[in-house]
Each structure stands twice: as C-alpha cells, then as structure tokens.
C-alpha positions as CSV (number, residue, x, y, z in Angstrom):
1,X,-25.2,34.5,-4.5
2,X,-25.9,32.2,-7.5
3,X,-22.4,32.4,-8.8
4,X,-20.0,29.4,-8.4
5,X,-17.5,29.9,-5.6
6,X,-13.9,31.1,-6.3
7,X,-11.3,28.5,-7.3
8,X,-9.7,28.8,-3.9
9,X,-12.4,28.0,-1.4
10,X,-12.2,28.3,2.4
11,X,-12.8,25.3,4.6
12,X,-15.9,23.5,3.6
13,X,-17.5,24.2,7.0
14,X,-17.3,28.0,6.1
15,X,-19.5,27.7,3.0
16,X,-23.0,26.2,2.5
17,X,-24.3,25.0,-0.8
18,X,-28.0,25.5,-1.2
19,X,-30.2,22.8,-2.7
20,X,-30.4,23.3,-6.5
21,X,-33.5,24.9,-8.0
22,X,-35.8,23.1,-10.4
23,X,-33.7,24.4,-13.2
24,X,-30.4,23.2,-11.6
25,X,-29.1,26.5,-10.3
26,X,-27.2,26.1,-7.1
27,X,-26.4,29.0,-4.8
28,X,-23.6,29.3,-2.3
29,X,-23.7,31.2,1.0
30,X,-21.0,31.6,3.6
31,X,-21.1,31.3,7.4
32,X,-19.9,34.9,7.6
33,X,-23.1,35.9,5.7
34,X,-25.1,34.1,8.4
35,X,-23.3,35.9,11.2
36,X,-23.6,39.4,9.6
37,X,-27.3,39.1,8.9
38,X,-27.7,38.0,12.5
39,X,-25.8,41.1,13.6
40,X,-28.1,43.3,11.4
41,X,-31.2,41.8,13.0
42,X,-29.8,42.2,16.5
43,X,-29.6,46.0,15.9
44,X,-33.4,46.0,15.5
45,X,-33.1,46.4,11.7
46,X,-35.6,44.2,9.8
47,X,-34.2,41.8,7.2
48,X,-36.4,40.6,4.3
49,X,-35.5,38.0,1.7
50,X,-37.5,38.7,-1.4
51,X,-36.9,36.5,-4.4
52,X,-38.3,35.5,-7.8
53,X,-37.7,31.8,-6.9
54,X,-40.6,29.4,-6.8
55,X,-42.1,28.8,-3.4
56,X,-41.1,25.1,-3.3
57,X,-37.5,26.2,-3.9
58,X,-37.7,28.7,-1.1
59,X,-39.1,26.0,1.3
60,X,-36.3,23.6,0.4
61,X,-33.6,26.2,1.0
62,X,-34.9,27.7,4.3
63,X,-32.9,25.3,6.5
64,X,-29.7,26.7,4.8
65,X,-30.6,30.4,4.8
66,X,-30.0,33.0,7.5
67,X,-33.0,33.7,9.8
68,X,-34.9,36.7,8.4
69,X,-37.9,38.7,9.5
70,X,-39.8,37.8,6.3
71,X,-39.3,35.4,3.4
72,X,-41.0,36.3,0.1
73,X,-41.1,34.1,-3.0
74,X,-42.4,34.3,-6.6
75,X,-41.3,37.9,-7.0
76,X,-43.2,38.9,-3.8
77,X,-46.3,36.9,-4.5
78,X,-46.2,35.0,-1.2
79,X,-45.0,36.3,2.2
80,X,-44.0,34.1,5.1
81,X,-42.9,34.8,8.7
82,X,-40.9,32.6,11.1
83,X,-42.7,31.7,14.3
84,X,-40.9,31.1,17.6
85,X,-43.8,29.3,19.2
86,X,-43.2,25.5,19.4
87,X,-44.6,24.2,16.1
88,X,-47.4,21.7,16.1
89,X,-46.9,18.3,14.4
90,X,-49.1,19.6,11.6
91,X,-47.1,22.8,11.1
92,X,-44.4,23.4,8.5
93,X,-41.2,23.1,10.5
94,X,-37.8,24.5,9.5
95,X,-34.7,22.7,11.0
96,X,-31.7,25.0,10.4
97,X,-28.5,23.4,9.1
98,X,-25.3,23.8,11.1
99,X,-22.7,26.3,9.8
100,X,-19.3,27.4,11.1
101,X,-19.8,29.6,14.2
102,X,-23.4,28.7,14.7
103,X,-24.7,28.7,18.3
104,X,-27.3,26.4,19.7
105,X,-29.9,29.2,19.5
106,X,-29.2,29.5,15.8
107,X,-30.1,25.9,15.2
108,X,-33.5,25.8,17.0
109,X,-36.3,24.6,14.7
110,X,-39.0,27.2,13.9
111,X,-42.4,27.3,12.3
112,X,-43.6,29.2,9.3
113,X,-46.8,31.1,8.8
114,X,-48.1,32.9,5.7
115,X,-49.3,36.5,5.7
116,X,-53.1,36.0,5.4
117,X,-53.9,39.5,4.3
118,X,-51.4,39.5,1.5
119,X,-52.4,36.0,0.5
120,X,-56.1,37.1,0.2
121,X,-55.0,39.9,-2.0
122,X,-53.1,37.6,-4.3
123,X,-56.0,35.1,-4.5
124,X,-58.2,37.7,-6.2
125,X,-56.2,37.2,-9.4
126,X,-54.4,33.9,-8.8
127,X,-57.2,31.8,-7.5
128,X,-57.0,29.7,-4.3
129,X,-53.4,29.1,-3.2
130,X,-52.1,25.8,-1.9
131,X,-51.2,25.8,1.8
132,X,-47.7,25.1,3.2
133,X,-48.4,21.5,4.0
134,X,-49.6,20.7,0.5
135,X,-46.6,22.6,-1.0
136,X,-44.3,20.5,1.2
137,X,-45.9,17.3,-0.1
138,X,-45.7,18.5,-3.7
139,X,-41.9,18.8,-3.3
140,X,-42.0,14.9,-3.2
141,X,-45.0,14.3,-5.4
142,X,-45.7,17.1,-7.9
143,X,-48.8,15.2,-9.2
144,X,-50.9,16.4,-6.2
145,X,-50.7,20.0,-7.4
146,X,-53.4,21.2,-9.8
147,X,-52.4,21.4,-13.5
148,X,-52.6,24.8,-15.2
149,X,-55.7,23.7,-17.0
150,X,-57.5,23.2,-13.7
151,X,-56.5,26.4,-12.0
152,X,-58.9,29.3,-11.5
153,X,-58.2,33.0,-11.6
154,X,-57.2,35.7,-14.1
155,X,-53.5,34.8,-13.9
156,X,-54.1,31.2,-15.1
157,X,-56.7,32.3,-17.7
158,X,-53.9,34.4,-19.2
159,X,-51.5,31.5,-18.9
160,X,-53.8,29.3,-20.9
161,X,-54.1,31.9,-23.6
162,X,-50.3,32.0,-24.0
163,X,-50.2,28.2,-24.2
164,X,-52.8,28.3,-27.0
165,X,-50.4,30.7,-28.9
166,X,-47.7,28.1,-28.6
167,X,-45.7,29.3,-25.6
168,X,-44.3,26.7,-23.2
169,X,-44.8,27.9,-19.6
170,X,-42.9,27.0,-16.4
171,X,-45.5,26.7,-13.7
172,X,-43.9,24.0,-11.4
173,X,-43.8,25.3,-7.8
174,X,-45.5,28.6,-8.6
175,X,-48.9,29.7,-7.4
176,X,-49.0,33.5,-7.9
177,X,-46.7,33.7,-10.8
178,X,-45.6,31.8,-13.9
179,X,-42.5,32.0,-16.0
180,X,-41.7,31.8,-19.7
181,X,-38.1,30.6,-20.3
182,X,-36.5,30.9,-23.7
183,X,-34.7,27.6,-23.3
184,X,-38.1,25.8,-23.2
185,X,-39.6,27.3,-26.4
186,X,-39.7,25.6,-29.7
187,X,-37.7,27.1,-32.6
188,X,-40.9,28.5,-34.1
189,X,-41.6,30.5,-30.9
190,X,-38.1,32.0,-30.4
191,X,-38.8,35.2,-32.3
192,X,-42.0,35.6,-30.3
193,X,-40.2,35.1,-27.1
194,X,-37.6,37.7,-28.0
195,X,-40.4,40.2,-28.7
196,X,-41.9,39.3,-25.3
197,X,-38.6,40.1,-23.5
198,X,-38.6,43.5,-25.3
199,X,-42.1,44.2,-24.0
200,X,-43.9,43.3,-27.2
201,X,-46.4,41.1,-25.3
202,X,-48.7,43.0,-23.0
203,X,-50.3,41.1,-20.2
204,X,-54.0,41.4,-19.5
205,X,-55.3,44.2,-17.3
206,X,-54.8,43.3,-13.6
207,X,-51.5,41.5,-14.4
208,X,-47.9,42.7,-14.9
209,X,-44.6,41.3,-16.0
210,X,-40.8,41.6,-15.3
211,X,-37.7,39.7,-16.5
212,X,-35.5,37.6,-14.2
213,X,-32.4,35.7,-15.2
214,X,-33.3,36.1,-18.9
215,X,-36.9,34.7,-18.3
216,X,-40.2,36.6,-18.3
217,X,-42.4,36.4,-15.2
218,X,-46.1,37.2,-15.1
219,X,-48.0,37.9,-11.9
220,X,-50.8,40.1,-10.4
221,X,-50.2,43.8,-10.6
222,X,-50.5,44.1,-6.8
223,X,-47.4,41.9,-6.5
224,X,-43.8,42.4,-7.5
225,X,-40.7,43.0,-5.3
226,X,-41.3,46.7,-4.7
227,X,-45.0,46.4,-3.7
228,X,-44.2,43.5,-1.5
229,X,-41.5,45.5,0.3
230,X,-43.8,48.5,0.6
231,X,-46.4,46.3,2.2
232,X,-43.9,44.8,4.7
233,X,-42.7,48.3,5.6
234,X,-46.3,49.0,6.8
235,X,-46.4,45.6,8.6
236,X,-43.1,46.2,10.5
237,X,-43.6,49.9,11.1
238,X,-47.3,50.5,11.1
239,X,-47.2,54.2,12.2
240,X,-44.8,55.4,9.5
241,X,-43.9,52.5,7.2
242,X,-46.9,52.6,4.9
243,X,-45.9,56.0,3.4
244,X,-44.5,56.0,-0.1
245,X,-41.3,57.8,1.0
246,X,-40.4,55.4,3.9
247,X,-38.2,53.1,1.8
248,X,-36.4,56.1,0.2
249,X,-35.2,57.2,3.7
250,X,-35.0,53.9,5.7
251,X,-34.4,51.0,3.4
252,X,-31.3,49.6,1.6
253,X,-31.2,46.5,-0.6
254,X,-28.9,44.0,-2.2
255,X,-29.8,43.0,-5.7
256,X,-28.6,41.9,-9.2
257,X,-31.2,41.6,-11.9
258,X,-34.0,43.3,-14.0
259,X,-36.8,42.5,-11.6
260,X,-34.9,44.2,-8.8
261,X,-34.6,47.6,-10.4
262,X,-38.0,49.1,-9.3
263,X,-37.3,48.0,-5.8
264,X,-33.7,49.2,-5.9
265,X,-34.6,52.7,-7.1
266,X,-37.2,53.0,-4.3
267,X,-34.6,52.3,-1.6
268,X,-32.2,54.8,-0.1
269,X,-29.3,52.9,-1.6
270,X,-28.7,49.6,-3.4
271,X,-25.6,47.3,-3.1
272,X,-24.7,45.1,-6.0
273,X,-22.8,41.8,-5.3
274,X,-23.5,40.6,-8.8
275,X,-24.7,42.0,-12.1
276,X,-26.8,39.5,-14.1
277,X,-28.5,41.7,-16.7
278,X,-27.5,44.5,-19.2
279,X,-30.3,46.7,-17.9
280,X,-28.9,46.5,-14.4
281,X,-25.5,47.4,-15.7
282,X,-26.9,50.4,-17.6
283,X,-28.8,51.6,-14.5
284,X,-25.7,51.4,-12.3
285,X,-23.9,53.5,-14.8
286,X,-26.7,56.0,-15.2
287,X,-27.4,56.3,-11.4
288,X,-23.9,55.8,-10.1
289,X,-24.5,57.5,-6.8
290,X,-27.4,55.3,-6.0
291,X,-25.6,52.0,-6.4
292,X,-22.4,50.5,-4.9
293,X,-20.9,47.5,-6.7
294,X,-19.0,45.1,-4.5
295,X,-18.2,42.7,-7.4
296,X,-16.1,42.9,-10.5
297,X,-12.5,43.4,-11.6
298,X,-12.3,46.7,-9.8
299,X,-13.1,45.1,-6.4
300,X,-11.4,41.7,-7.0
301,X,-14.5,40.0,-5.4
302,X,-17.2,37.8,-6.7
303,X,-19.8,35.3,-5.4
304,X,-20.2,35.1,-1.7
305,X,-17.2,37.3,-1.1
306,X,-19.0,40.2,-2.9
307,X,-22.1,39.4,-0.8
308,X,-20.1,39.6,2.4
309,X,-18.6,43.0,1.3
310,X,-22.1,44.4,0.7
311,X,-23.2,43.3,4.1
312,X,-20.1,44.8,5.7
313,X,-21.1,48.2,4.1
314,X,-24.7,47.8,5.3
315,X,-23.5,47.0,8.8
316,X,-21.1,50.0,8.9
317,X,-24.1,52.2,8.2
318,X,-26.1,50.9,11.2
319,X,-25.3,52.8,14.4
320,X,-24.7,50.9,17.6
321,X,-24.2,47.5,16.0
322,X,-22.2,45.0,18.1
323,X,-20.9,42.3,15.7
324,X,-20.5,38.6,16.6
325,X,-17.1,37.4,17.5
C-alpha cells in the first residue's frame, strides 16, 4: 500500500516502511501481510508481485517485501525469480529485513535471476537491457547507465521523438519502459500532456501505453501487467497455464489503478485495497460482482489494514490452508 498509515499505528515492529521511490513515494507494509503471503505460498498457490515501479526501486525494496514466486517491474517489462541456491559473490543478493514474527528461515539471504526468455522478447523493442549487477551499481551512481540519447531500440527511438516535441521524460531506473509525468512538463506542454492522458497521443506500432498514478507509461506491446501474468501462468503451470482462460478460472489479484484494469478483468476476481484513479472507481461500479473493495468509509479500513483484509479474503478462498500462529 502506498497510502500513509492510520493515525493510530500499531507497534513500530509490526509495520515496515519501504524505501521511498525516486519520486518520494513511500509504501508501508505490515508484518501480518508478510505472514499471510507466506501462508498463501505454503498452500502451493503462486504469488506474483507485478508493479509499474522502476526496476531500481524494486531492487531497493526487495529486502522489505514478502517472498514471492516472481517479481515483475516496469509494468511487467522485467521478470525476476528468487533463487534458493547459495548466491555467488558476483550475484545479486537479497538480505531480508526482520519483521515481527519472522522466523530464521524467513531471513535467509537469497539470490535473484532474470527470466531470460522474457528478457529476450523485451530486448527486441527496448534494446539490450542492463544486468542486475549494473542496475545495482546504478542505484549508487546513475551516471553509469546509458542516457536516452545513447539507447538502441524502437522504444527509445520513440522516446527521443517525444523529447523533440518538447515532452520531458522520466527514464531513470527504467529499461523496458519510460514515463511521462505531468509534474515534470513545462506550462507550454500541459495541454499536450492532458491530451496524451486521454489517448490523444498514439504510440508507434509495436509499442503500447497505459496510465499509472496519473502518469503515462510507454512500453513494448508484448509487455504490460496482463501479458506478464499470462506468461507466468504458462511458466508455473506449463500444461494448462498458457491457455487464455486459465487466469479467468484460477487467478485473483489485488490492484488499485488504471494500468491494473486489463489484468484485473482477466482474473477470476479482483480485490481493491485502495482506489487511485477515477477509471478504476467507474469499473468497480460497472462490474460490481467482479470486484471486492476492502477500503473506504463503508469498510472503515485504509492503507495496510485494507491490504490485510484483502489477503484474508484470498486466504479464505484457498482450501486446506494452515495459517501461521
């Protein structure tokens, strides 16, 4: 959850503040959320974290996040898996932070590896992607990452064309995606940006777009949260998961914004711990049976309490789950 915690917080050991993003947004997650996601995974259910956040933000937050079966950044442009094998000195190593109720097994360092097949697909339109070690170094020294003017690929050709029109782009920490943020535009470009949000700017063939937290993201048409999740369904369940109807009968999601809608509608059900866009609010009203809100005045919950409520509903729908004590 990216919302600030309620005024009356539990003990500090029960909540974890995530490192802020490059734009200053800071998420909060609870130890109870950690425990419930652990319980979901113990049942054999796969847990995927897919986010529009830049890859460098994901890497900085991994020690604070629950262990998942896959981590996806840049609206699904990059997919990573945790590895249990003892990491080599040259590997990217995640050292989980302690949280209330954590056992020693929950705090064991783990490695990270990227999905090579998905990466190869993204590189066809995004050019060669930086590896984990270079990304880790760039978190301390951004100058080692290629400037937009030096990047190859259709995505960056299009990015340069927008820059020539006068748009200011946010590319820091991204490799398969870039963002156009209204706050960064000049006064002369504000009307053009508003038109972009309304779909008035069509990306080149081979690329697509979505809005996230009031910003506009551009990325390869093979990417996006839905296509990322469909791909992972095939990875985790190779015999049946690749079918178009698999998510409609086997997947649920938690989401809150515009760029989640396509994925949410493809799932069996969607749980909403926060509503961050008018389009999401309209869709919830239109497809009421497909969504369950766990936030708002009618529930009395917000922030991580609403996230916990959504996870409790998901857990209740999984047969044979033994929860942690």
